One Martini backbone bead per residue (centre of mass of N, CA, C, O) as a GRO file, in nm:
protein
  157
    1UNK     BB    1   0.100   0.034   0.016
    2UNK     BB    2   0.080   0.357   0.024
    3UNK     BB    3   0.235   0.615   0.195
    4UNK     BB    4   0.195   0.830  -0.047
    5UNK     BB    5  -0.049   1.069  -0.174
    6UNK     BB    6  -0.036   1.267  -0.481
    7UNK     BB    7   0.057   1.504  -0.674
    8UNK     BB    8   0.232   1.569  -0.934
    9UNK     BB    9   0.515   1.733  -1.054
   10UNK     BB   10   0.384   1.946  -1.339
   11UNK     BB   11   0.478   2.192  -1.493
   12UNK     BB   12   0.236   2.325  -1.730
   13UNK     BB   13  -0.034   2.107  -1.692
   14UNK     BB   14  -0.270   2.191  -1.486
   15UNK     BB   15  -0.260   2.083  -1.211
   16UNK     BB   16  -0.463   2.000  -0.966
   17UNK     BB   17  -0.570   1.996  -0.682
   18UNK     BB   18  -0.654   1.733  -0.480
   19UNK     BB   19  -0.964   1.866  -0.439
   20UNK     BB   20  -0.975   1.854  -0.750
   21UNK     BB   21  -1.163   1.711  -0.955
   22UNK     BB   22  -1.140   1.365  -0.926
   23UNK     BB   23  -0.896   1.320  -0.778
   24UNK     BB   24  -0.745   1.077  -0.626
   25UNK     BB   25  -0.621   0.783  -0.689
   26UNK     BB   26  -0.628   0.466  -0.622
   27UNK     BB   27  -0.415   0.200  -0.598
   28UNK     BB   28  -0.613  -0.009  -0.718
   29UNK     BB   29  -0.605   0.110  -1.006
   30UNK     BB   30  -0.321   0.017  -1.068
   31UNK     BB   31  -0.351  -0.289  -1.010
   32UNK     BB   32  -0.574  -0.350  -1.214
   33UNK     BB   33  -0.410  -0.265  -1.472
   34UNK     BB   34  -0.164  -0.446  -1.432
   35UNK     BB   35  -0.325  -0.717  -1.432
   36UNK     BB   36  -0.485  -0.674  -1.720
   37UNK     BB   37  -0.248  -0.660  -1.882
   38UNK     BB   38  -0.044  -0.776  -2.158
   39UNK     BB   39   0.134  -0.519  -2.210
   40UNK     BB   40   0.469  -0.390  -2.164
   41UNK     BB   41   0.702  -0.139  -2.063
   42UNK     BB   42   1.057  -0.121  -2.054
   43UNK     BB   43   1.300   0.087  -1.880
   44UNK     BB   44   1.638   0.145  -1.950
   45UNK     BB   45   2.004   0.160  -1.906
   46UNK     BB   46   2.288   0.193  -2.029
   47UNK     BB   47   2.619   0.209  -1.945
   48UNK     BB   48   2.622   0.490  -2.128
   49UNK     BB   49   2.316   0.628  -2.074
   50UNK     BB   50   2.111   0.496  -2.260
   51UNK     BB   51   1.806   0.456  -2.360
   52UNK     BB   52   1.566   0.173  -2.307
   53UNK     BB   53   1.293   0.022  -2.488
   54UNK     BB   54   1.052  -0.253  -2.416
   55UNK     BB   55   0.850  -0.506  -2.481
   56UNK     BB   56   0.643  -0.706  -2.253
   57UNK     BB   57   0.569  -0.970  -2.066
   58UNK     BB   58   0.346  -1.011  -1.769
   59UNK     BB   59   0.305  -0.983  -1.404
   60UNK     BB   60   0.069  -0.928  -1.150
   61UNK     BB   61   0.190  -0.997  -0.809
   62UNK     BB   62   0.166  -0.913  -0.497
   63UNK     BB   63   0.263  -0.601  -0.574
   64UNK     BB   64   0.414  -0.706  -0.843
   65UNK     BB   65   0.645  -0.723  -1.115
   66UNK     BB   66   0.674  -0.977  -1.376
   67UNK     BB   67   0.961  -1.085  -1.571
   68UNK     BB   68   1.151  -1.165  -1.867
   69UNK     BB   69   1.507  -1.217  -1.956
   70UNK     BB   70   1.792  -1.222  -2.105
   71UNK     BB   71   2.117  -1.184  -2.011
   72UNK     BB   72   2.207  -1.092  -2.328
   73UNK     BB   73   2.023  -0.885  -2.348
   74UNK     BB   74   1.978  -0.560  -2.333
   75UNK     BB   75   1.817  -0.567  -2.071
   76UNK     BB   76   2.004  -0.757  -1.913
   77UNK     BB   77   2.260  -0.581  -1.930
   78UNK     BB   78   2.143  -0.330  -1.803
   79UNK     BB   79   2.050  -0.465  -1.529
   80UNK     BB   80   2.336  -0.558  -1.445
   81UNK     BB   81   2.442  -0.258  -1.422
   82UNK     BB   82   2.126  -0.157  -1.361
   83UNK     BB   83   1.822  -0.205  -1.172
   84UNK     BB   84   1.684   0.021  -1.293
   85UNK     BB   85   1.322   0.085  -1.349
   86UNK     BB   86   1.058   0.121  -1.593
   87UNK     BB   87   0.700   0.074  -1.597
   88UNK     BB   88   0.449   0.050  -1.864
   89UNK     BB   89   0.179   0.101  -2.029
   90UNK     BB   90   0.031   0.138  -2.337
   91UNK     BB   91  -0.161   0.336  -2.225
   92UNK     BB   92  -0.276   0.687  -2.241
   93UNK     BB   93  -0.568   0.678  -2.110
   94UNK     BB   94  -0.444   0.465  -1.884
   95UNK     BB   95  -0.202   0.557  -1.684
   96UNK     BB   96   0.094   0.355  -1.594
   97UNK     BB   97   0.374   0.393  -1.361
   98UNK     BB   98   0.674   0.228  -1.259
   99UNK     BB   99   0.927   0.230  -0.998
  100UNK     BB  100   1.249   0.052  -0.971
  101UNK     BB  101   1.396  -0.267  -0.890
  102UNK     BB  102   1.550  -0.546  -0.977
  103UNK     BB  103   1.490  -0.898  -0.904
  104UNK     BB  104   1.564  -1.208  -0.852
  105UNK     BB  105   1.395  -1.515  -0.879
  106UNK     BB  106   1.429  -1.817  -0.653
  107UNK     BB  107   1.162  -1.911  -0.558
  108UNK     BB  108   1.004  -2.202  -0.629
  109UNK     BB  109   0.710  -2.144  -0.550
  110UNK     BB  110   0.680  -1.879  -0.702
  111UNK     BB  111   0.758  -1.985  -0.983
  112UNK     BB  112   0.515  -2.175  -1.004
  113UNK     BB  113   0.297  -1.961  -0.982
  114UNK     BB  114   0.391  -1.792  -1.225
  115UNK     BB  115   0.376  -2.013  -1.440
  116UNK     BB  116   0.074  -2.063  -1.422
  117UNK     BB  117  -0.016  -1.770  -1.487
  118UNK     BB  118   0.137  -1.744  -1.759
  119UNK     BB  119  -0.001  -1.976  -1.906
  120UNK     BB  120  -0.288  -1.857  -1.881
  121UNK     BB  121  -0.216  -1.583  -2.034
  122UNK     BB  122   0.008  -1.702  -2.284
  123UNK     BB  123   0.068  -2.019  -2.337
  124UNK     BB  124   0.348  -2.012  -2.175
  125UNK     BB  125   0.630  -2.047  -2.021
  126UNK     BB  126   0.808  -1.965  -1.709
  127UNK     BB  127   1.149  -1.972  -1.639
  128UNK     BB  128   1.204  -1.673  -1.545
  129UNK     BB  129   1.255  -1.401  -1.295
  130UNK     BB  130   1.159  -1.067  -1.248
  131UNK     BB  131   1.139  -0.813  -0.994
  132UNK     BB  132   0.903  -0.534  -0.930
  133UNK     BB  133   0.901  -0.308  -0.670
  134UNK     BB  134   0.744  -0.041  -0.605
  135UNK     BB  135   0.834   0.297  -0.516
  136UNK     BB  136   0.691   0.438  -0.765
  137UNK     BB  137   0.380   0.591  -0.884
  138UNK     BB  138   0.182   0.657  -1.181
  139UNK     BB  139  -0.149   0.812  -1.251
  140UNK     BB  140  -0.404   0.838  -1.524
  141UNK     BB  141  -0.658   1.005  -1.694
  142UNK     BB  142  -0.695   1.157  -1.989
  143UNK     BB  143  -0.988   1.282  -1.963
  144UNK     BB  144  -0.875   1.398  -1.645
  145UNK     BB  145  -0.575   1.463  -1.587
  146UNK     BB  146  -0.555   1.725  -1.397
  147UNK     BB  147  -0.769   1.556  -1.185
  148UNK     BB  148  -0.600   1.246  -1.168
  149UNK     BB  149  -0.324   1.289  -1.105
  150UNK     BB  150  -0.093   1.044  -0.953
  151UNK     BB  151   0.115   0.989  -0.662
  152UNK     BB  152   0.314   0.709  -0.545
  153UNK     BB  153   0.459   0.624  -0.235
  154UNK     BB  154   0.612   0.309  -0.122
  155UNK     BB  155   0.918   0.403  -0.076
  156UNK     BB  156   1.041   0.602   0.110
  157UNK     BB  157   1.073   0.928  -0.059
   0.00000   0.00000   0.00000
C-alpha cells in the first residue's frame, strides 16, 4: 500500500489541487490495470547512459511486476549494470507507470505460482523471473488528466 499519495509535480500541465477535479486515484486503480494488461513497456539505461525501451509480457502478482528477459539481451545487460527500471502500460488513456529496481526471483514455490499464471495468460511457460516492487508509481486518466494525475510513494521518500 502507498505510504504517500499526492499530485505529481508537473509544472505547465495545469495539474489541479488534490481536492479538485476527479481527486486522487486509489492505488487499487493502479493494481487493477497492471493485472489486466497484456503488454508492458520496460525502460532501462545502457551502461553508457542511453535509454532503452522494450515491450514485454509480464504478470502483476502480490503487489509486484514480474517479467523475464535473457541475460545477454539488451535489457538483461542493462539491468546487470543497473537494476533501476521503469515499467508502464501501453495505454495513454489510462496511464500507469511504476519505478523500482529489479531483483532475480529464486524462490521455487513463487516461480511455480508465476509459471502457472503466465501459462494461463500467455499459453507459454515462464522459465525465469525478474521482480519489480514499485517504489514510486504514477497514474492518470487522459480524459480528466489534470484532475486525476496521482503520484504514489511506496518506499522511502
